[in-house]
C-alpha distance (Angstrom), angle and dihedral (degrees) to the residues before:
residue distance angle dihedral
M1 . . .
P2 3.79 . .
A3 3.76 116.1 .
R4 3.77 92.7 -135.2
H5 3.77 137.6 22.2
S6 3.78 105.1 -78.4
W7 3.81 92.3 -129.9
T8 3.79 99.9 39.2
A9 3.79 94.2 131.9
V10 3.80 96.6 44.4
P11 3.82 97.9 68.0
V12 3.81 86.4 54.0
L13 3.78 90.3 59.3
V14 3.77 93.9 38.6
P15 3.82 106.3 26.0
R16 3.78 99.2 -159.2
F17 3.78 97.7 35.2
V18 3.78 114.1 138.5
P19 3.82 112.3 -143.6
V20 3.77 110.1 -102.2
L21 3.74 103.2 -152.8
V22 3.74 126.5 47.9
P23 3.81 107.6 -56.1
A24 3.75 115.0 -112.1
F25 3.75 92.5 -111.8
V26 3.80 92.9 65.8
P27 3.83 96.2 83.7
V28 3.79 90.4 47.9
F29 3.76 100.4 52.6
V30 3.78 93.0 35.8
A31 3.77 87.3 56.0
A32 3.76 90.4 52.4
L33 3.77 93.4 46.7
L34 3.76 90.7 50.5
L35 3.76 99.7 37.0
A36 3.75 91.0 109.2
S37 3.78 97.3 49.8
L38 3.77 108.8 97.8
L39 3.79 98.5 174.1
A40 3.78 108.8 -164.3
W41 3.77 100.2 -27.2
P42 3.79 110.8 142.3
L43 3.77 117.1 -103.7
A44 3.79 89.5 -127.2
S45 3.80 89.7 66.4
F46 3.78 89.1 74.2
A47 3.80 94.3 61.9
W48 3.79 98.4 99.8
A49 3.77 93.2 167.0
Q50 3.80 88.8 63.7
T51 3.82 95.5 56.7
G52 3.78 93.8 83.2
E53 3.83 90.9 -125.3
S54 3.79 99.1 104.5
S55 3.79 92.8 99.0
A56 3.82 92.2 51.7
V57 3.81 97.9 52.4
P58 3.81 119.7 42.8
G59 3.78 114.0 -125.9
L60 3.80 95.1 12.6
E61 3.80 93.9 140.2
E62 3.80 92.3 47.3
A63 3.80 89.2 49.4
A64 3.80 88.9 52.8
R65 3.78 90.7 54.0
V66 3.82 90.9 51.3
V67 3.80 92.1 52.3
D68 3.81 92.3 44.2
R69 3.81 88.3 53.5
F70 3.78 89.1 50.7
L71 3.80 90.4 53.2
E72 3.79 90.8 52.2
A73 3.81 92.2 47.4
S74 3.79 89.7 50.4
G75 3.79 93.2 60.7
G76 3.79 108.2 -71.6
Y77 3.75 131.7 -80.6
E78 3.80 98.5 -83.5
Q79 3.78 93.7 49.2
L80 3.77 92.0 46.0
R81 3.78 93.5 46.4
A82 3.80 89.8 56.4
M83 3.80 93.4 59.0
R84 3.81 110.8 112.7
S85 3.80 105.3 159.0
Y86 3.78 141.7 23.2
A87 3.80 132.1 -164.4
A88 3.79 134.0 172.4
E89 3.79 146.1 153.7
A90 3.81 114.6 -115.8
E91 3.79 125.0 -158.1
P92 3.81 118.9 -175.2
E93 3.79 106.0 -151.7
V94 3.80 95.9 -145.5
Y95 3.79 105.5 43.6
G96 3.76 97.5 29.2
N97 3.81 93.7 -148.1
G98 3.77 99.8 133.4
Y99 3.77 123.3 -167.2
S100 3.79 141.0 -179.5
L101 3.76 125.2 -121.7
H102 3.81 132.1 -155.1
L103 3.81 125.1 -178.7
V104 3.79 128.9 175.2
S105 3.78 129.3 -168.1
D106 3.80 95.2 -112.9
G107 3.81 89.8 67.6
R108 3.78 100.1 -98.6
F109 3.79 118.9 132.3
R110 3.79 141.7 173.7
V111 3.80 128.4 -162.8
E112 3.79 115.4 -174.7
A113 3.80 131.3 -173.3
A114 3.78 130.4 170.0
D115 3.80 95.8 -81.9
R116 3.80 104.5 17.9
V117 3.77 145.0 46.9
V118 3.77 127.8 -168.6
L119 3.78 119.0 -173.6
F120 3.78 144.9 162.1
D121 3.79 112.7 -140.0
G122 3.81 95.0 -166.9
R123 3.80 93.9 -87.5
D124 3.81 110.7 33.3
H125 3.79 137.1 29.4
W126 3.81 116.4 -129.2
L127 3.78 134.1 -167.8
S128 3.78 121.7 -161.4
Y129 3.79 114.4 -170.9
R130 3.79 124.5 173.5
G131 3.78 91.1 -25.5
L132 3.83 96.7 -46.5
V133 3.81 118.3 112.5
A134 3.79 127.6 -159.1
P135 3.80 137.0 160.7
V136 3.78 117.3 -106.3
T137 3.79 106.9 -125.3
G138 3.79 143.4 156.8
D139 3.79 119.8 10.0
A140 3.80 91.3 -7.5
L141 3.80 89.1 71.2
G142 3.79 90.3 67.8
Q143 3.79 94.5 79.5
Y144 3.81 90.9 56.1
R145 3.79 102.0 42.5
D146 3.80 91.6 93.6
L147 3.79 95.7 41.9
N148 3.78 95.5 103.5
L149 3.76 135.1 85.3
N150 3.77 96.4 -112.9
Q151 3.81 93.1 58.4
L152 3.78 102.3 32.6
L153 3.76 103.5 46.3
L154 3.78 97.5 94.3
H155 3.81 106.2 14.8
G156 3.78 91.6 -112.9
L157 3.81 96.4 -40.9
L158 3.80 86.5 119.9
D159 3.78 129.7 21.1
A160 3.80 124.5 -137.4
S161 3.81 90.9 -86.4
G162 3.79 93.0 53.4
N163 3.81 94.8 -106.3
R164 3.78 113.3 148.5
A165 3.78 124.4 -123.7
P166 3.83 112.4 -120.0
L167 3.80 95.5 -107.0
A168 3.78 120.1 -177.9
Y169 3.79 121.8 -145.8
A170 3.83 109.0 -127.2
G171 3.79 101.6 -177.1
T172 3.79 125.3 -111.5
Q173 3.79 136.5 -49.8
R174 3.80 139.0 174.5
V175 3.80 115.0 -95.1
H176 3.79 118.6 178.3
G177 3.77 88.0 -15.9
R178 3.80 94.4 -53.9
S179 3.80 130.4 106.9
C180 3.80 111.2 -111.5
H181 3.80 135.6 -173.5
V182 3.79 110.1 -125.6
L183 3.82 123.0 -142.2
I184 3.82 121.8 -175.5
D185 3.81 126.9 -154.8
K186 3.83 116.0 -166.7
S187 3.79 95.8 156.1
Q188 3.82 95.2 111.7
A189 3.79 120.7 65.7
E190 3.80 93.7 -148.2
R191 3.79 96.5 58.3
E192 3.79 147.1 8.6
R193 3.79 122.7 -143.5
E194 3.76 132.5 -160.0
Y195 3.81 117.0 -162.6
D196 3.81 118.3 -159.5
F197 3.81 115.9 -161.9
D198 3.80 120.2 -171.1
A199 3.81 106.3 -109.9
Q200 3.81 91.9 -147.1
T201 3.80 102.9 42.9
G202 3.81 99.3 24.6
L203 3.81 90.7 -134.3
L204 3.80 126.9 129.7
E205 3.80 111.6 -92.7
R206 3.79 101.6 178.1
I207 3.80 148.1 -26.1
V208 3.80 122.5 -134.6
E209 3.79 112.0 -160.0
T210 3.80 125.5 -171.2
V211 3.80 118.0 -165.0
P212 3.83 133.1 170.8
D213 3.80 118.4 -99.0
P214 3.82 125.9 -165.7
E215 3.81 93.1 -141.6
L216 3.80 105.8 32.5
R217 3.82 96.6 28.4
E218 3.79 91.1 -125.6
L219 3.78 140.7 10.0
K220 3.78 124.3 -144.5
N221 3.79 114.4 -158.6
I222 3.80 127.1 -174.8
Y223 3.81 121.4 -154.4
T224 3.80 118.3 -170.3
F225 3.82 130.5 -163.5
S226 3.79 124.9 -162.4
D227 3.80 147.7 143.4
Y228 3.80 92.7 64.3
Q229 3.78 115.6 -162.8
T230 3.78 133.7 -175.9
V231 3.79 112.9 -116.9
G232 3.77 119.4 176.4
G233 3.78 90.7 -18.7
V234 3.83 93.3 -51.6
V235 3.82 122.0 108.8
L236 3.83 111.6 -135.9
P237 3.83 135.5 170.4
T238 3.80 116.5 -113.9
R239 3.80 98.9 -172.3
T240 3.82 125.9 58.3
H241 3.78 137.4 170.5
G242 3.82 138.4 176.5
Q243 3.80 128.5 -157.1
C244 3.80 132.0 177.2
L245 3.80 109.9 -135.5
T246 3.81 92.4 -168.3
D247 3.79 99.6 63.3
G248 3.81 101.8 7.2
S249 3.79 94.6 -116.4
E250 3.79 124.3 141.9
V251 3.80 109.5 -115.5
E252 3.80 93.1 -179.3
P253 3.77 124.5 21.9
L254 3.76 116.6 -130.3
T255 3.81 101.6 -83.1
R256 3.78 128.5 -166.2
L257 3.79 122.0 -160.1
S258 3.77 123.5 -150.8
N259 3.78 139.2 173.1
V260 3.80 89.4 33.0
R261 3.82 112.7 -174.6
V262 3.76 132.0 -177.9
N263 3.79 131.0 -167.8
E264 3.78 95.3 9.1
P265 3.81 116.5 157.7
V266 3.80 107.3 -86.9
D267 3.79 115.5 -110.3
E268 3.79 100.4 -141.8
T269 3.80 92.5 -161.4
L270 3.81 89.8 69.1
F271 3.79 91.2 67.1
T272 3.80 102.7 49.8
K273 3.80 125.0 104.3
P274 3.83 109.7 -81.7
Q275 3.77 118.3 -115.4
A276 3.81 119.3 -121.0
T277 3.81 112.6 -116.9
A278 3.81 102.6 169.5
P279 3.81 118.8 97.6
A280 3.79 112.9 -101.3
A281 3.79 123.1 -116.5
S282 3.81 116.1 -120.6
Q283 3.77 136.0 -149.0
V284 3.78 116.2 -119.7
G285 3.79 109.6 -176.6
D286 3.80 107.7 -59.6
A287 3.81 93.2 -14.3
L288 3.78 139.6 76.5
A289 3.78 118.9 -131.4
G290 3.79 112.5 -153.1
Q291 3.75 142.1 136.6
V292 3.79 143.3 -124.3
L293 3.79 110.0 -96.5
A294 3.79 95.2 -174.1
L295 3.78 145.4 -30.3
S296 3.77 119.3 -111.9
G297 3.78 120.8 -126.9
G298 3.79 88.0 -100.1
G299 3.78 94.5 52.2
S300 3.81 101.4 -99.8
L301 3.80 118.7 145.2
I302 3.81 113.6 -118.3
T303 3.79 109.6 -158.2
N304 3.79 139.2 -170.3
I305 3.82 91.1 -120.6
T306 3.80 112.8 118.5
K307 3.81 135.0 -163.7
A308 3.78 89.1 -102.0
D309 3.81 88.7 56.5
L310 3.82 91.8 52.0
E311 3.79 90.8 49.1
K312 3.81 89.1 58.1
L313 3.81 88.1 62.4
G314 3.78 93.2 43.8
V315 3.80 92.4 -113.1
A316 3.81 110.4 162.5
D317 3.79 133.2 173.7
S318 3.83 113.2 -55.8
T319 3.80 92.8 17.0
A320 3.81 116.4 143.6
I321 3.80 113.6 -127.5
V322 3.79 134.7 -176.2
A323 3.81 121.7 -136.2
V324 3.79 123.4 -167.5
V325 3.81 116.9 -162.2
R326 3.84 122.4 164.6
D327 3.82 88.4 -9.3
H328 3.80 88.6 -59.4
Q329 3.80 110.0 128.3
T330 3.80 119.3 -154.2
E331 3.77 130.5 177.3
L332 3.79 113.4 -145.5
L333 3.77 135.5 178.8
Y334 3.79 113.3 -123.5
R335 3.79 111.3 -138.1
D336 3.78 121.7 -178.6
N337 3.79 93.7 -164.6
P338 3.80 109.6 5.0
D339 3.78 126.0 -165.2
L340 3.77 93.6 -123.4
A341 3.80 92.8 -172.2
A342 3.80 88.2 67.2
V343 3.81 95.8 49.0
S344 3.80 115.3 114.4
P345 3.83 121.5 -137.9
G346 3.78 111.0 -90.9
S347 3.81 94.6 22.7
Y348 3.79 114.5 144.0
L349 3.80 114.8 -131.0
A350 3.79 135.1 174.2
M351 3.80 110.5 -154.5
F352 3.77 140.5 149.4
N353 3.79 95.3 -129.1
G354 3.80 92.6 -151.6
T355 3.81 92.8 -53.8
P356 3.82 137.1 99.0
A357 3.83 88.8 -113.3
L358 3.81 125.9 86.1
W359 3.81 111.6 -122.5
L360 3.82 122.5 -152.7
V361 3.79 105.0 -150.0
K362 3.80 135.1 -173.7
A363 3.79 102.4 -162.8
Y364 3.80 115.5 -114.4
Q365 3.80 92.2 -14.2
G366 3.80 111.2 57.1
M367 3.80 129.5 -130.3
R368 3.79 89.8 -93.1
S369 3.79 88.0 73.8
D370 3.83 85.4 71.2
D371 3.80 97.0 44.3
S372 3.80 120.8 3.8
T373 3.81 91.8 -164.8
Y374 3.81 96.3 69.3
A375 3.80 108.7 127.1
A376 3.79 142.8 169.9
G377 3.79 110.3 -78.7
D378 3.82 95.2 35.9
A379 3.80 112.7 141.5
I380 3.82 118.5 -116.5
R381 3.77 128.8 -156.7
L382 3.80 113.1 -165.9
T383 3.81 128.1 -173.2
K384 3.79 138.4 160.3
A385 3.79 111.8 -90.7
P386 3.80 115.6 -109.0
A387 3.78 113.7 -95.7
S388 3.79 113.6 -95.8
R389 3.76 115.4 -109.0
């Protein structure tokens, strides 16, 4: 569960930019929705008192009873164990960029929005964005590692092998006017989690996560789960929200889930590598010939030029490039992973923004401030800028 929205800095540069990949809140609410699904974990894995750790962590047995009650409230072990797939439609109330979600018990997933799809086919992760397709590799994989049933079911209460986290029972407290049992997990150095379970219903009310931060020392985020509904015998939340108490920012917009389905037959075509549909850019001498696929809400130009295309020209990080669109020539600095906090208003950047498509960005202002007639389909000629004398 990321501590901050993965694209926090991008909407600052491009005010109405809609995040391209799966928003950071997806792993959180998916985890809540699927908390109750235990797949094929053995029943014995829930016997915390038999792990021999009760003397090391105060309140371990009481914590086990709280989680066991949660499992019962969520539909019962047998019903939960039978869950093999989950699907839903998600609608964030602030951004309005709805998406559909499919998860299956073998680890495959698919998240689809109007202009993008990210999926795991069982071997590789793929991102399709505006007709361009690229594998998700390296550091970018981190945001998807927990987007599977086996990892997200209990927010870290159990690992993939069914081993229990050494949770401590910390008594009760009022949350949203309701009495809640409090469980604390300090087993991981990089974060501490507090789980609040409704004392009356047994269901998860919220998670409070504290993580280190290089600027603010630490961030405390609160994730809430509500509007539980019974679907196929399993009780799941259909409303989620995330707020950072440290700086007041919203880490997850209020999101409502509808058309929730469990244990539907799996449509295998949903989990195959997407096919590219956008026209490919081409190299013409020392230039790339491409086109504008779309304009972002903030006025940035989204092109069909890929990293592989830039490599053909020998363009590396911090290389100056020149783009010509509608006879308007602009010099931009290509940054593979820019420090957006250090970007000055009006700076011209070329960046991939977490997508397979090269974006031409005018920080805080948008490229349209240079030429309001830019449009999808415009031709682009891109070259390396001449060396400075």
